[in-house]
N, C-alpha and C positions, 0 to 999 in steps of 0.2 A: 875353314873346317870342311868336313863332309857330314852328310846326313841325309835321311829320306824317310819314306813311310811305306808300310806293307799293309795290303788289305787281302786277307786269306779267309775264306769261308769258315765260319765256325769259330773264329778267334777275334778278340778285340782288335781294333786298329792299332798297329804298332808304328812307333816313331823311334828314331835313334839319331845321335850325332856324336862326332868325336872331332877333336882339334888335331891339326897337323902341327908337330912341334916346330919351334922357330927355326930350327936349322933346315928343316925341309921347306918351309916357306921362303927361306933365303935362296933356295935353288930354283925358285919359280922364275921363268922368263917374264919380264915386264919391261915397261918403257924405262924404269929407273934401274933395271938389272937385265940388260940385253944379253949378258953372258951367262945367264942361268941355263941350267940343263934339264929342267923339268917344265913341261907345258901344262896348261890348264887341263888338257885332255888326259895327261898322266894322272893328275889328282882326281879327275872324274872317274878314270878306270879303277884307281884305288878305292873310291867310293862304291863302285859297282861290286868289287870283291868283298868289301865290308858289308854291303847290303845282303850279299849272299849269306855271310856268316850269322848276320842277325836273324835271318829266316831260319836257318838250320838249328839255331839255338832256341827258337821260340816255337816251332811247330814241328811235327813229325814229317819231314820233307821226303822220306824214303818212297821211291817209285812214283814220285809226282812230277808234273810239269808246271812251271810258274813262268809268268811273263814279267820281265823287268822293263820298266820304261825309263828313259834317260833323255835329256834335252842336248846332250853333247854328242853330235854326229860321229866324231872320230871314236869315241868310247863305245858307242853302239856298234860301230863297224868292226872294231877291233875284237870286242867281246863276242859278236856273232861269228867271226872267223875263228876265233880261238887261238890265233897265232899271228905273228908278224915276221917279216924277213930281216929285221934289224935286231941289234943286241941292246937296245935301250930298255928303260925301266918297264915299259909296257910288256916286253917279253917275259920278264920276271913276274909281273902281275898276272899275265894270262896263264903262266904255269901254275901259280897258286890257285887261280880260279878253277882250272881243270882238275887239279888235284883235289880241290874242295868239293866239286861236283861229284867226282868219282867216289871219294870217301863217304859222303853222305848221301849218295845214290839218288840224285834228283837231276832233273833236266831244266835248263833255263831257255827261254826264247827271249830275244832282246828286240825292242822296238823303240822307235823315236816318239817323243812327246814334245809338242811345241813349248817353247820356254814359258809363254803366259800361262799355259795349263800346268806348269810345274811348280806352282807357288808354294805347295806344302814342302816339297823337298828343298826349295830355296830357302824357306824360313828355317828349316832344321839346320842347315849348313851355314846360315849367315847371321841368325839373331843371337850372337854370342853376348849381347848386352843383357839378355834375359837369363835368369836362373833356370834351372830344370823345372821348377814348380811354376815359374812364370811362363815358360814355353808351353807346358802342358795347359795352362790356363788360356793362353793365346790360341791354342789349337781348339780347345773346348769352345771358345767364343767364335772363332773364325771358320773352323771347319768341323762343326758338330756332326757326330755320328750316333747311331743307335745305342752303342756301347761306349764307355769312356776310353779315351786314348790311353795307351800303355807305353811308357818310355823304357827302352832297352838301352843297355850299355855295350859297347863293343868290347869284347874280351881282350885283355892285355896281350895274350900271346898272338892274337890275330892282328891286333894294332901293330906289334912290334914286327911281325912278319910283313905287313904292308910297308911299314918304314924301311925295312931291309930291301924289299923288292924295289921301292922307289930309288934307293941308293945302288941298285944293281948287285945285290948280294943275295945269294941263294941261302934259303933256310932249310933245315931238315924238316920234311913234311910233318913229322910227329910233333914238332914243337909248336905247330900252329893248328893242327887238326885234332879234334877231340871227338869223343862219343858223347853226344848230349844226353841229359838225363831223360829216360823215357817219359813220354807224356801219357802213356797208357800203361798202367800197372797191372800185370796179368793176375787173375784171381786164381782161387784154389781149384785144382782139377776136380771134376766130378767123378762119379763111379765108373768103373771100367766096363760094366755091362748093364744092359737094360733089365730092370726087375720084371 
């Protein structure tokens, strides 16, 4: 699966996770599946794009810059460049990432984090033996914060778009991109002139 955490000023700590369907897992290159056509780095890059969507759905990301840390060097490199010269799934994922950033009007900086320091993200993507409630309790116990952890769910249209990108299929941008519910509701206008 994929998953991670976000820390944004003024917002409770966010965590999320989503499973890759079995047919995507079957495409992963491994010792038992040397003919697979997806690498771990491809799945990590899908997680990067999912991570972006969790952010845009949870906070007002417009006109802001965020830093995304990842322990997978190829995913960090590809995301930082924004493109690659081949036509594999990473190209489709990077297109989706770019469209997402443009649509939601935010900027991301990417940086590497050592694997040992990435325990929270590893827990969200690996502890599938825990229910969502158990995972939240695990985080409260092992990674306490000043505000309680909030579990977010990856939107189905984005999850579907990521799966399509991994299978090298373009999706119409409007099928995956949405306008999030505004976090600030404008109030009633005041008088038009000073009394």
